[in-house]
N, C-alpha and C positions, 0 to 999 in steps of 0.2 A: 081226103084225110081230114079228120076232125081235129080242130085246134081250139083249146080253151084259153082265152086271153083275159087275164086279170087287169084291173085298172084301165079298162078300155075307154073311159071318159077322160083320162089324163093326157098329157102332152105326147108321150111316147105311145100310149095306147091308141090314141086317135090316128097317129101316123101309121101304126100297124094296121088298123082297120082300113084306111084309105089305100093302102098298098098291098092288100091281101091278094095272093096269087090265085088264079082260077081253080087250082086243084085243092084248095083249102076250104073246108066248111067251117066257118068261124062262129064260135060261141063266146060272147063277151059277158063279163061280170064286173060290177062296180056297186058302190054304196047308193048312189043317187039314180034318178031316172035317166035313161039313155036318151040322147038326142040324135041317134042314128036311125036311119030308115030300116024297116024290116028286111029290105033286100040286101043290106050291108052285113048284117050279122044277126044271130039269134041272141037276144039279150035277157039276162037274169040279174035281178038285184040280189046281192049276196054280201053278208058280212063274213069275211074270211076268218075272223076271230071265233066264229061259231063252228066248232069242229063237226058237230052232227050235221048241220045244214051243208057244210062244205063237202063232207063225205057223201051225203045223199045226192047232191048235184053232180059231182064228179062221177059217181057210180052210174048215174042215169045217162050221162053223156058218153062216158068211156072214150075220152079223147086220145088220139095218138100222141099229142103233145099238149102240155100246159106251159104257156108262156107267162111268167109271173112278173109283171111290171108294176103292180100295186105296191104301196108301202107308205110309211110315214117318212117324209123327207124335209121336215123343217129342222135344219141343222142347229140353229140357235135355240129353237123351242125345245129341242130334245134335252137340253141341259136342265130344264125345269119340269118338262112333261115326260119324265122317264118311263112311267108306266104306259102311257099312250104310245110312246115310241116303241117300247118292247112288244106290246101287243100287236101293233101294226106291222112291225118288221120281223119279229121272231115267232110269236105265237101263230100269226097268220101263215107264215111260211111253213111252220111245222105242221099245221093242219092240212095245208095244201099238199105238201110233200108226202105226208102219210096217206092222204086220199089218193094221190097219184100212184103210190106204191100198190095200194089195193086194186086200183083200176088198171094196173100195168101200163101206165102212161109214162112217156118220157117228159123230162122237166127242164125248162130253160129259165134260169133265175138271173135277174138283173141286179148287179152289185155296183160298187163304187170305189174310187181311189181313196175315199176317206178311211178305208181300212189300213192305210199306210200313214206313217208319221210325217212324211214330207221332208225328211232330212237327207235322203240319198236318192231322190228320183232322177230320171224316170225309172219306173219299176217294170220288171218282167213278171210274168204270171207266177214264177217260182219264188219271188221275193217274199221275205218274212213279214207278215202283217204286224202292225203296232199302232192301232188306232188311238188318236188323241182325245176325241170327244165321245159323248154317249151315242150320238148317231152312228159314228163309225164302229163303235163297239157292237151296236145292235145289228149292223149289216154284216159284220164278221161272224157274229153268232148265227145269223140266218144262213150264211154260207156253210158253216159247220153243220147246221141242221140238215141241209141238202146233202152234204157229203156223207153224213152218217146214216142215210137211208139206203135201201137197196134199189131205189129208183134210178134208171139211166138218166144222167143229168149233164147239162152244160151250164156253166156259170159265166156270165159276160159282165165284166167290169167296164164301166164307162165313166165320163166326168164332164162337168160343165155343159150339161145338156140345154140346148136352146132351140127355139123354133116357133112355129105358128100352130095354134090350136084354138078351138072354140070354147070359150068360158073356162080357160085353164089359168092356173096360178101364174103370176108374172115371173118370167125368167130373166137372167142377166141381160140378154140381148133386148128383150121387149122393154125392160126397165130403162135401158140406155136410150132406146128410140123414143120412149115417152118423154123422158126428161130433156134430152137434147132437142127433140122436136118442138118442145115448149120454150126453148131458149134458156133452160135452167142449167146451172153448173152441177157437175157430178164429181164426187171424189172416188177415184178408182185406184186400187192398190197396185203397186209396182213389184212387190216382193212375193206375190203368189203366182207361180208358173205351172203350166200344164197344158193338156190338150183341151180344145173346145169342140163340141160335138153337135152337129145339126141333127135334130130328131128324125127328119125324113130319111137321112142317109143311114142312121142307126137302124131304123125300122126295116129298111131294105136289106141291110146286112143280117139282121135277126131272121128275117124270112129265109134268106139264103142258107143260114145255118140250120134252121129247122128242116128245110127240104133236103139238106145234105146229111142230116142225122148227126149233127155235131155232138161231141162228147169231151168233157174236161173243162178246164178253165181257160178263158180267152179275154184279152184286152181289146176292146173295139172302141175307137175314138178318132177324132180328127187327127190327121197325120203330123201336124205341126205342133210344137210345144212353144207357147208364148206366154207372156205375162198377161194378167187381166187388163192392165193398162194398154199394152200393145193391141189386144183384141178390141178394146174400146176405140182406139185410134183408127184401126182398120174399119170398124163398123161405121164410124163417122165419115170416113173417106168414101166407102161404098154407097152410103145413103146421102152423101153430100150435105152433111151437117157440120156445125162449127166445132172443129177439134180443140179450139182454145177454151171451150167450156169444160173440157176434161182435165181435172186437176189431179196430179199424182200425189199419192199418199201412202204411208206404210200401213201394214196390217195392224201393228200395235196402236197406231193413232186412232183407228176405228173403234177399238175396245169392244169387239163383238163378244157375245156371250160364250160361243163355242170356239175352241182353238182350231186353227186351220193348218192343214199340211201345206207348207210354203213351197219347198222345192219338190213338187210332185211331178205328175206326168206318167203316162202309161206307154210302155213299149208295145207296139201293135204289129210287129213282124210275124208273130205266130198265126194270127188270123189271115194275114196276107199269104203266107206260105201254104196254109192248109186249104183256104177257100178262095184265094184271090181277092179278098176283101181289102180295099184301101179307100178310106174315106178322104174327102177333100181337104186341102190346106185351108188356112184361115180365110183368106180373101175370096177364094173360089166358093167356099161354103156360104159366105155372107152374100155373094152375088146370087146364089141359088135361093137363099133365104129371102132376099128382096123380091125375086120373081114369085115366090110362094105368097108373099104378102100382097103383091100386085094382083095375082090371080084371085085372091080372096077379098079384094077391095078393102083391105084392112084400114081402119081409121088411123093407124100408126103412120101411114103414108100420106095423110091428108095434107094437101097443099105443098108437098115437097116437089123437087125438080125432077124432070125425067131422068131415068137411069142412063149412065154412060157405059159404053162397052169397055 
């Protein structure tokens, strides 16, 4: 089965590549040079904003599935870089979905809890979207693009993605590890709540959905809903770092450029009922994350203490 994976150099994309099932013939695309070996995937440099080039590549491969993990994800930057955000999230998705339709490919699109306003979470798949910031608006527009085509599709919404990757942008968990490991204080909000999601577990769930021929909208994220502060405290516990360095703060006090959905969270029962997918709780996922960093000999673990069971 041919699968075309966009954003294969990103955090989720890398975890998709390393967990590829044997029955999948994987084709990866991204903007930069690949650092995967030729035995792991067939790689192509591609700008998804280029409709002609996207159509040509998809037509040549004719994948059974396109898994679309690429996109613009700078939540604060989107407030000033609106055109770049729209091009990366909406135009790219439109070009890819249109190409999928012509190639008769199924389409799995990754979306986010930022399409909700965070007033009445946690949210089921049927909840009415009401994005607060431009990033969320662009992701909702991309969802609507996918829904408006004739392509067989699945939309997977997730949130607070973290994990290990090679040369990827820092995520919440790796930022915490770097700062706490250096003995620096961190300010972490207490009033933003939701699921946290380990990239390796999400990747495994996505492969399961592809192999099962998923259709429709699904929420896939860690099964517990916690505040960012609670997550940070759990991370410090698992990695045996100083919890006193974590200082509680309100979202308003941080004065971030983009508004955040505060009382968010995703209800994940549908994916569990349909596919048996149930991602780990907070501490269990953090223990797995630690094991992944140890296996990769990550410098984030340099000089720390041995893990405790």
